[in-house]
C-alpha positions in Angstrom: 0.0 0.0 0.0 1.4 3.4 -1.0 2.0 5.9 1.7 -0.5 8.4 0.3 -3.2 5.8 0.3 -2.4 4.7 3.8 -2.5 8.3 5.0 -5.9 8.9 3.3 -7.3 5.7 4.8 -6.1 6.7 8.3 -7.6 10.2 8.1 -10.9 8.7 6.8 -11.0 6.2 9.6 -10.4 8.9 12.3 -13.0 11.2 10.7 -15.6 8.4 10.7 -15.6 8.6 14.5 -15.3 12.3 15.1 -16.4 12.5 18.7 -14.0 9.7 19.8 -11.2 11.3 17.8 -11.9 14.7 19.3 -11.7 13.4 22.8 -8.4 11.7 22.1 -7.0 14.8 20.4 -8.1 16.8 23.5 -6.3 14.5 25.8 -3.1 14.6 23.9 -3.2 18.3 23.3 -3.7 19.0 27.0 -0.8 16.8 27.9 1.5 18.4 25.4 0.4 21.9 26.4 1.0 21.1 30.1 4.6 19.9 29.3 5.2 23.0 27.2 3.9 25.4 29.8 5.9 23.7 32.7 9.1 23.7 30.6 8.7 27.3 29.6 8.0 28.4 33.2 11.0 26.5 34.5 13.2 28.1 31.8 11.7 31.5 32.6 12.2 31.1 36.4 15.8 30.0 35.9 16.5 33.0 33.6 14.9 35.4 36.1 16.9 34.1 39.0 20.1 34.2 37.0 19.4 37.8 35.8 18.8 38.8 39.4 22.1 37.5 40.6 24.0 38.6 37.5 22.9 42.2 38.2 25.0 41.9 41.4 27.9 41.6 39.1 30.5 38.9 38.7 33.1 41.2 40.3 31.1 41.6 43.6 31.8 39.7 46.8 29.2 39.8 49.6 30.3 39.1 53.2 27.5 37.8 55.4 27.9 37.5 59.2 27.8 33.9 60.5 28.8 30.6 59.0 26.8 28.3 56.8 28.3 25.3 58.6 27.3 24.2 62.1 30.2 23.9 64.5 30.3 22.6 68.1 31.1 24.7 71.2 30.7 24.4 74.9 27.6 26.4 75.9 28.6 29.8 77.2 32.3 29.2 76.3 33.4 30.5 72.9 31.7 29.8 69.7 30.0 33.3 69.7 30.4 35.1 66.4 32.0 38.5 66.2 30.0 41.4 64.8 30.7 42.3 61.2 31.4 46.0 61.6 32.2 49.2 59.6 35.8 48.8 60.8 35.9 45.4 59.1 34.6 46.8 55.9 37.1 49.7 56.0 40.0 47.3 56.7 39.1 45.1 53.7 38.9 48.0 51.3 42.3 49.3 52.5 44.0 46.0 53.1 43.2 43.8 50.1 44.8 44.8 46.9 42.2 43.3 44.6 39.3 45.4 46.0 38.4 48.5 44.2 35.7 49.8 46.6 33.2 48.5 49.1 30.3 49.6 51.2 28.8 48.4 54.5 25.0 47.7 54.5 22.5 47.6 57.3 18.8 46.8 56.9 15.8 47.6 59.0 12.1 48.5 58.9 10.7 51.7 60.0 7.8 54.1 59.6 8.3 57.1 57.2 6.0 60.1 57.7 5.5 63.6 56.3 2.6 65.7 57.7 -0.3 63.3 58.0 1.0 60.8 55.4 2.8 57.7 56.7 4.0 54.4 55.3 6.3 51.5 56.4 9.5 51.3 54.4 12.7 49.2 54.2 15.6 51.3 55.5 19.1 50.7 53.9 21.9 52.1 55.9 24.9 52.5 53.6 27.5 54.9 52.2 28.0 57.0 49.0 29.8 54.0 47.4 26.4 52.2 47.1 25.4 54.4 44.2 28.0 53.1 41.8 28.5 49.7 43.3 24.8 48.7 42.8 24.2 50.7 39.7 21.6 53.0 41.2 20.7 56.3 39.5 19.7 59.6 41.0 16.4 61.1 39.7 16.8 64.4 41.5 19.0 66.0 44.1 22.1 64.1 45.3 23.0 60.8 46.9 24.4 60.2 50.4 27.3 62.5 51.2 30.8 61.2 50.6 33.3 61.1 53.4 34.1 59.2 56.5 31.9 56.1 56.9 31.9 56.6 60.7 30.3 60.0 60.4 26.5 60.1 60.5 24.2 62.8 59.2 20.4 63.5 59.3 19.8 63.0 55.5 17.7 60.6 53.5 17.4 59.5 49.9 13.9 58.3 48.8 13.0 55.4 46.5 11.2 56.4 43.3 7.7 55.6 44.5 7.9 57.5 47.8 7.9 61.2 46.6 4.5 60.9 45.0 3.1 59.0 48.0 4.4 61.5 50.6 4.7 64.7 48.7 1.9 64.7 46.0 2.4 67.8 43.8 5.4 69.0 45.9 9.1 68.9 45.5 10.5 66.6 48.3 14.1 68.0 48.1 15.0 69.9 51.2 11.9 68.9 53.1 11.8 67.2 56.4 10.5 63.7 57.1 10.3 61.5 60.1 11.8 58.1 60.0 10.7 56.5 63.3 11.7 59.0 65.9 14.3 60.6 63.7 13.9 63.8 61.8 15.8 63.7 58.5 16.1 66.0 55.5 15.5 64.7 52.0 18.6 65.3 49.8 17.7 63.1 46.8 15.4 60.7 45.1 16.3 57.5 43.1 15.3 56.7 39.6 13.1 53.6 39.2 15.0 50.4 39.9 12.3 47.7 40.4 12.5 44.6 42.6 15.9 43.1 43.1 16.4 39.8 44.9 12.9 40.2 46.5 13.5 43.8 47.6 11.5 46.6 46.0 14.2 49.3 45.8 11.6 51.8 44.7 10.0 51.5 48.2 13.2 51.8 50.1 14.9 54.8 51.8 18.7 55.1 52.1 20.4 56.8 55.1 24.1 56.9 56.3 25.1 53.6 57.8 26.1 55.2 61.2 22.8 56.9 61.4 21.1 53.5 60.8 23.2 51.9 63.5 22.1 54.5 66.0 18.5 54.3 64.8 18.3 50.5 65.2 20.8 50.4 68.2 23.2 47.9 66.7 26.8 47.6 65.6 26.4 44.5 63.4 26.1 45.0 59.7 23.7 43.0 57.5 26.3 42.7 54.6 29.5 44.1 53.4 29.6 44.5 49.6 33.0 44.5 47.9 33.7 45.3 44.3 36.8 43.8 42.8 39.2 45.6 40.5 39.0 44.9 36.7 40.7 41.6 35.9 40.6 40.2 39.4 38.7 37.0 39.6 36.4 36.4 42.6 38.0 33.1 43.4 41.5 34.8 43.6 40.2 37.5 46.0 38.5 35.2 48.5 41.6 33.9 50.1 43.1 37.3 51.2 39.6 38.5 52.2 39.1 35.4 54.4 42.6 35.7 55.9 42.2 39.4 56.8 38.8 38.9 58.4 40.0 35.8 60.4 42.9 37.8 61.7 40.5 40.6 62.8 38.1 38.1 64.4 40.7 36.3 66.5 41.1 33.4 64.2 37.4 32.7 64.0 35.8 32.2 60.5 32.4 33.5 61.7 31.4 34.9 58.3 30.4 33.6 54.9 31.8 34.8 51.5 29.2 34.8 48.7 29.9 35.2 45.0 27.7 35.3 42.0 29.1 32.1 40.6 28.6 30.1 43.8 25.0 31.3 44.2 24.2 30.6 40.5 25.7 27.1 40.7 23.7 26.2 43.8 20.4 27.7 42.6 21.0 26.2 39.1 21.0 22.7 40.6 17.9 23.4 42.6 16.0 24.9 39.6 17.1 22.0 37.4 15.6 19.5 39.8 12.5 21.6 40.1 12.1 21.8 36.4 12.5 18.0 36.0 9.9 17.5 38.7 7.4 19.9 37.0 7.9 18.3 33.6 7.5 14.8 35.1 4.2 15.8 36.7 3.0 17.4 33.5 4.0 14.3 31.5 1.5 12.2 33.5 -1.2 13.8 31.5 0.5 12.5 28.3 0.5 9.0 29.8 -3.2 9.3 30.5 -3.7 10.5 26.9 -1.8 7.6 25.6 -4.0 5.2 27.4 -7.0 6.9 25.9 -5.5 6.6 22.4 -4.8 2.9 23.0 -8.5 2.4 24.1 -9.7 4.2 20.9 -7.6 2.0 18.7 -8.7 -1.2 20.5 -12.3 -0.2 19.9 -11.5 0.5 16.3 -10.0 -2.9 15.8 -13.1 -4.5 17.3 -15.4 -2.4 15.1 -13.4 -2.9 11.9 -13.0 -6.7 12.0 -14.6 -7.3 8.6 -12.7 -4.4 7.1 -9.4 -6.0 8.2 -10.5 -9.4 6.9 -11.4 -7.8 3.5 -8.0 -6.1 3.3 -6.2 -9.3 4.0 -8.4 -11.2 1.5 -7.4 -8.6 -1.2 -3.7 -9.2 -0.5 -2.8 -6.9 2.4 0.0 -8.4 4.4 0.3 -8.5 8.2 2.8 -5.7 8.0 0.4 -3.6 6.0 -2.3 -4.0 8.7 0.2 -3.3 11.4 1.4 -0.1 9.7 -2.1 1.1 9.0 -3.2 1.1 12.6 0.1 2.4 13.9 -0.3 5.3 11.4 -3.8 6.1 12.6 -2.6 6.2 16.2 0.5 8.3 15.3 -1.6 10.7 13.2 -4.0 11.1 16.1 -1.3 11.9 18.6 0.7 14.1 16.2 -2.3 16.3 15.4 -3.1 16.4 19.1 0.5 17.4 19.7 0.3 20.2 17.2 -2.9 21.5 18.8 -1.1 21.2 22.2 1.9 23.3 21.0 -0.5 26.0 19.8 -2.4 26.0 23.1 0.8 25.8 25.1 2.2 28.8 23.2 -0.9 30.8 23.8 -0.9 29.9 27.5 2.7 30.9 27.9 2.1 34.3 26.2 -0.8 34.9 28.6 1.3 34.0 31.6 4.2 36.2 30.3 1.8 39.1 30.0 0.6 38.6 33.6 4.1 37.9 35.0 6.5 39.9 33.0 9.3 39.3 35.5 9.6 35.7 34.3 8.6 36.3 30.7 9.7 33.5 28.5 8.8 31.9 25.2 8.8 28.2 24.7 12.3 27.1 23.7 12.6 25.4 20.3 13.9 22.2 21.9 10.7 21.9 24.1 8.4 22.4 21.0 10.3 19.8 19.0 10.5 17.5 22.1 6.7 17.8 22.7 5.9 16.9 19.1 8.3 14.0 19.2 6.9 12.8 22.5 3.3 13.0 21.2 4.3 11.1 18.0 6.1 8.5 20.2 3.0 8.2 22.4 0.9 7.5 19.4 3.2 4.7 18.3 3.4 3.1 21.7 -0.3 3.5 22.3 -1.1 1.9 18.9 1.3 -1.0 19.1 -0.9 -3.4 21.0 -4.1 -2.7 19.0 -2.2 -2.8 15.8 -0.6 -6.2 16.6 -4.0 -7.5 17.6 -5.4 -6.4 14.2 -2.4 -7.9 12.4 -3.0 -11.4 14.0 -6.6 -11.6 12.9 -7.4 -14.5 10.5 -8.7 -13.3 7.2 -11.6 -15.8 7.0 -12.6 -15.4 10.6 -12.5 -11.6 10.3 -14.7 -11.6 7.2 -17.2 -13.7 9.2 -17.1 -11.0 11.9 -15.2 -13.2 14.4 -12.2 -11.7 16.3 -10.4 -15.0 16.9 
């Protein structure tokens, strides 16, 4: 039997039972669309997380107080971590050759008020170096004053969303605000920056780090951010940074050094496992769709016993019958796969519009893989019914018997 004739017969057989074929198409298309959407979301989430950490910069090292490992100590005797202080940050900038600049960072939450307007904000205590180190831009006014890190001042820089919220129709520059119990003067506003690593920088305020330490009554910093000189690899700078801090902390390594590459490697492994789990869950629907296709083909064999007998009587070989039913199952799944790709693509576009932060389009390999899987599902699902049709005796089949 020629390929064109076999394809025509397969299409005619599927159209003869439209309702049954539509349900099978629906099952396959839902399965393929689910796999496509899950794959696209996984790729988009990975890209979003990678972009967030790449914005830190490959040449930035963050120092976090405390260790990621658990170590033993006699209760009350040793083992207590030292504070990560402004003096530590200053010593690192001055004492490690590979460091271009750095800034201490302290976080806290406080209430920001002007006249009768009030809102809770995230407070970043930092220095003038934060502007260039984090790629922030000033919309109006100026940033925190340069100079000694140990000198505080009653000034504040507002995130981009705060001026309209607290000073509608007014220029906030030079005006006084209350941050908790502190009265500060607005010296600048930031350009929109968006959410970074879960922090909405447009809703933040920035004040000198020493002022923040007094406000929150603490010496310990949240982070120390260090920018490396051009050409200095992060892995080469870690050893001298670690050595200097251990010397300052009495030999204790009560801190953790974080680089972009280390974070991306750890998160990449986690996201890969999550993506595999999501795709595996979505693939269950394809298995269910394959069972449905197998059931449809079994019913077709039962209903077309005389047709099979007539084909064999006219000279069709066992291989021809096998190929015919396999072609019908594969055609059914391939068409369902194509519909699933269209539906999955539309779904991902809708999700990307609703969640622009993880916007992603289906990767070419997932589209090709989904179509290949749907075609393979058709072949697997049609194998048993096709083999059953192939084994029918021509005389018995013409008589309507299935044995």
